[in-house]
N, C-alpha and C positions, 0 to 999 in steps of 0.2 A: 497494386494491392500487396500489402505486407502479409506474409504467411506467419501464422502463430502456432506455437506448440502449446497445448493446454495441459495443465496439471491440477489435479484435485487437491484442494487445501482443506476441505471440510466435507463430512458425509451428510447425507440427508438426515440421519438421526440427530447429529449435532446441531444441524440447522433447525429442525423441528422442535428440539428441546432447549433452544437458545443457549447452547453450550459453547459457542464459538467466541463471542465477544459481546459484552454489554454495550448498550447505546452510549455514544460519546466517549469511547475509549479506543486506545491503540495498543498494539503489541507487536513484537518482532517475531516473525516466522521465518523458517529456512525452507526454501523450495529449490531443489536441484543445486544445492550448495550456495545459493544466493540469499542474503538477508534482505527481507522485505518488511516494510512497515504496513501492517494491516490495520485498518480503522473501520469503525462503524458510525454512521451518521444518518439520521432519519431512516432507520431500518435498512439502509443500503450498506454494502461493503465496498471498501476502496483500498487500493494498494499503491504504494509509491516506494521509491528507493528509501532504504533505511538510513541513509547517510545525509545529514544536513550539509548543504552546499557551502555554508559559511565556515564551519570549523570541524566538520565530520562527526558531529554529535549523532547518537543513535536515536532516530526519530521514534522508533517503536518503544522506547523507554520514556517518552515524553507524555504529554497530556493532549486532550482534545477539548477545544472550547465549544461553546454553544452555537458557534457559526460553522462548525465543521473544519476548523483549522487545527492542524497538528502543531504542537508547540515543542520545539527542541528543548531538551533538558539542560543543555549547556548554556546558551545565551538567549533563550526565549524567542528565537526567530520562528515565525509562523508560516505554515504552508497550507494552502487550500487542498483538502483531500481529493477533491474532484479534478482540479486542473493541475495541481502541483505548483501553482504560482505562489511565490513568496508574498504574503499579505501584509508584512510589517514594513514594506517599502524599500527593501534593499535590491530588488530586481532579480533575485535568485529563482531557480526553478528546480523542483525535484521531479525526476522522471516518474510518470504514472503508468500503471499496468492495467489492462482490461480485466474485469471480473465478470464471470457469468454464473448465474444460478441455474442449475439444470435439475432434472428429475432425481439425480442421485447425489447432489451436493453442490458445492461452490468450487469454481475453477478459476485459475489465474492464467493469463496468456503471456507467453514470452515470444519476442520476435525470433524467427528462425534466421540465423546468419548464413550467408553464402559461404562457401568453402574459402574464398579469398579474404573474407573478413575475419577469419580466425587468427591470421598472422599479424 
């Protein structure tokens, strides 16, 4: 079982007043010094690496289509927000992060690395 460290990315107030992200949009957030693409699709929140695997484009500056795909602003490569799988056919994957909605807000989970994985 993978151990996760959880970090709050939105408060309950922001969640209740719909201040985080409109439906079918994405944005870049920074959590613990790491840039993350946060997206909203069908009233769910999803997080994936902010970097397109094709040419390094910032996914959080892209768009979201009606199917829940993040579209890279550089070359229009598409990634499914839920799975991270490239849906435009090139075979790339963007790493996805777990998101939890709790009583006090929304949290993102990062894998905790073992001490020997740091080097």
